[in-house]
C-alpha positions in Angstrom: 37.3 15.8 9.4 35.4 14.4 11.7 31.6 15.0 11.5 28.5 14.7 14.8 26.6 11.7 14.8 23.3 12.6 14.2 20.5 10.9 16.5 16.7 11.5 15.2 14.0 11.3 18.1 12.1 13.2 20.6 13.8 16.5 21.6 13.9 16.7 25.4 12.4 19.9 26.8 14.9 23.1 28.2 13.7 26.6 28.1 15.7 29.6 28.1 17.9 30.8 30.9 18.3 33.9 31.7 22.0 34.0 32.4 24.6 36.4 31.5 25.9 35.6 27.8 22.9 34.3 26.6 20.9 37.0 25.0 20.2 35.2 21.2 17.7 32.2 22.2 14.9 32.4 20.0 12.8 30.8 23.0 12.9 33.5 25.4 10.3 35.6 22.7 8.2 32.7 21.6 4.9 31.6 23.0 4.7 28.1 24.9 2.9 26.7 22.0 5.6 28.0 19.6 8.2 26.2 22.1 7.0 23.0 21.7 6.4 23.2 17.9 9.7 23.7 17.8 11.2 21.1 20.3 8.9 18.7 17.8 10.0 19.9 14.8 14.2 19.8 15.7 16.2 16.8 16.4 19.3 16.1 18.8 22.4 16.3 17.4 25.2 15.2 19.6 29.0 16.5 19.3 32.1 15.0 21.5 34.6 18.1 22.5 37.1 18.8 19.5 34.6 18.1 16.7 33.4 20.6 13.8 29.8 21.2 13.6 30.2 23.1 10.8 33.4 24.9 8.9 33.8 28.5 7.2 32.3 28.8 3.6 30.5 25.3 3.9 26.9 25.0 2.7 24.6 24.1 5.3 21.4 23.9 5.4 20.2 23.6 9.3 19.9 26.1 12.1 21.3 24.7 15.8 20.3 25.6 19.1 22.8 24.7 21.6 21.5 22.9 24.7 24.5 21.7 26.4 27.9 22.4 26.6 30.2 25.3 24.6 30.6 25.9 21.3 33.8 27.9 19.6 32.8 30.6 16.5 36.1 31.5 15.0 37.5 32.2 11.8 41.1 31.1 10.7 43.5 32.8 7.6 45.5 30.5 5.3 48.7 31.4 7.3 47.1 30.4 10.4 46.2 33.8 12.5 43.5 32.7 13.7 40.2 35.5 15.8 37.7 34.1 18.2 34.2 35.6 18.0 32.2 34.3 20.7 32.0 31.3 22.8 27.9 30.2 22.8 26.4 27.9 25.4 23.1 26.7 26.2 20.3 28.2 24.5 22.2 30.5 22.4 21.3 29.4 18.7 23.5 29.7 15.2 23.3 29.4 11.8 20.1 31.0 11.3 21.7 34.1 8.7 22.4 31.0 6.2 18.8 29.8 6.1 17.3 33.3 5.7 19.9 34.5 2.9 21.0 31.3 1.7 24.8 32.5 1.9 27.6 29.9 2.7 28.3 29.5 6.5 30.3 33.2 7.6 32.4 31.2 10.5 33.6 27.8 11.8 32.0 26.2 14.8 33.4 23.3 17.1 32.9 22.1 20.6 34.7 23.1 23.1 33.6 20.2 25.2 30.9 17.7 24.8 27.8 19.5 23.1 24.4 18.6 23.0 22.5 20.3 20.1 18.6 20.9 18.6 19.2 21.3 15.1 16.4 22.6 12.8 16.3 21.0 9.3 15.7 24.7 6.5 12.2 23.0 5.9 11.3 22.9 9.0 13.0 25.9 9.2 10.6 27.5 6.9 7.4 25.8 8.0 7.7 27.8 11.2 8.2 30.9 9.4 5.0 30.4 7.1 2.8 29.1 10.3 3.9 31.4 12.9 4.1 35.4 12.1 6.3 35.6 15.4 8.7 33.4 15.0 9.7 35.8 12.1 9.5 38.2 15.1 12.0 36.5 16.7 14.5 36.1 14.1 14.2 39.8 13.6 15.1 39.9 17.2 17.9 37.4 17.1 19.7 39.1 14.4 19.6 42.5 16.1 20.5 40.9 19.1 23.7 40.0 17.3 24.0 43.3 15.4 24.1 45.0 18.8 26.4 42.8 20.1 29.2 43.3 17.0 28.4 46.6 17.1 30.4 46.0 21.0 32.8 44.5 19.8 33.9 46.3 16.9 33.8 49.8 19.1 35.6 47.2 22.1 38.4 46.5 20.0 38.8 49.7 18.6 38.5 52.1 21.4 38.1 50.3 24.8 41.8 48.9 26.4 42.2 46.0 27.9 40.6 46.2 31.0 37.1 47.0 29.3 38.0 44.7 26.6 38.2 41.4 29.3 35.2 42.7 31.2 33.0 42.6 28.6 34.3 38.8 27.6 33.8 37.7 30.8 30.4 39.4 30.9 29.2 37.6 27.8 30.3 33.9 28.5 29.8 33.7 32.3 27.6 31.1 33.3 25.4 30.4 36.8 27.7 27.3 38.4 25.5 24.9 40.6 26.9 26.9 43.6 24.7 29.8 41.9 27.9 32.0 41.4 29.0 33.1 38.2 31.7 31.4 36.9 33.5 32.2 33.5 35.1 28.0 32.8 37.8 29.1 29.9 41.6 29.3 29.6 43.5 32.5 30.3 44.9 31.9 26.7 41.1 31.3 25.4 40.0 34.4 27.0 43.2 36.2 25.2 41.7 35.1 21.7 38.5 36.7 22.5 40.5 39.9 23.5 42.8 40.1 20.6 45.3 40.7 23.7 48.8 38.7 25.0 47.7 35.9 27.2 50.6 38.1 29.2 48.6 41.2 29.4 44.6 39.1 30.3 46.7 37.4 33.2 48.2 41.2 34.1 44.5 42.3 34.1 42.8 40.0 35.6 45.0 39.8 38.3 44.3 43.6 38.9 40.6 42.9 38.9 41.3 40.2 41.3 43.1 42.2 43.5 40.1 45.4 43.3 37.8 42.3 44.2 36.1 41.9 41.0 36.8 38.3 40.0 38.2 35.3 42.0 41.2 33.3 40.0 41.4 29.5 40.8 42.7 26.6 37.8 40.4 27.3 34.4 37.9 29.1 36.3 37.3 32.9 36.9 34.1 33.7 39.2 32.8 36.5 39.1 32.4 38.5 42.2 31.1 42.5 41.2 28.6 42.4 37.8 28.2 45.6 38.4 31.4 47.2 38.4 32.6 44.7 35.9 29.6 46.3 33.6 30.5 49.4 34.3 33.9 48.3 32.5 32.6 47.1 29.7 30.4 50.2 28.8 32.5 52.5 27.5 30.1 54.2 25.3 
């Protein structure tokens, strides 16, 4: 298994941007001085597309913040059956729970495209917690947000029809494109893995959403045209 090359040096500034799907960035809950300390204490790591960032069950003493690219979070059974939890984009943080409880990594993280990460060591993580109470508060918000997200996914998986599940996942993985629109840049096969539905079912749902004017489909990209209606579809309880 290939590993990512680590580059140690000053990190670039990458402030939190409020876009759909980005709920779990610690920096959104931190004042400027603590953000600066976070940047100063972290290092940059480049991970080429297709490489593993960490594997399920590994002991890793790092926290990661996505600066650029998309990270695929999944778990695979011994027979190859896979569950994809999420696609995490810029601003999302991962790995904090293992630093807090000392347990092994609960999922596998893979670079879906070329990824740039800020990496915070366990020592730097501990120093931030000791020096800044507000950093601990941000960690609580991070974990609370993740619990809410997982709760929504569980309810969605049990109670929702395929259109509701597709709407939720579209909103979660959308990003702001250069033209200002909201786009989802994944294949329908990847969206099927995220929703737990077949590719044929996802294709049927997307075509129906397009007929209603909620999305516009192009090659490997889905443009979201009506966020409010998609939100109402995703809210099943």
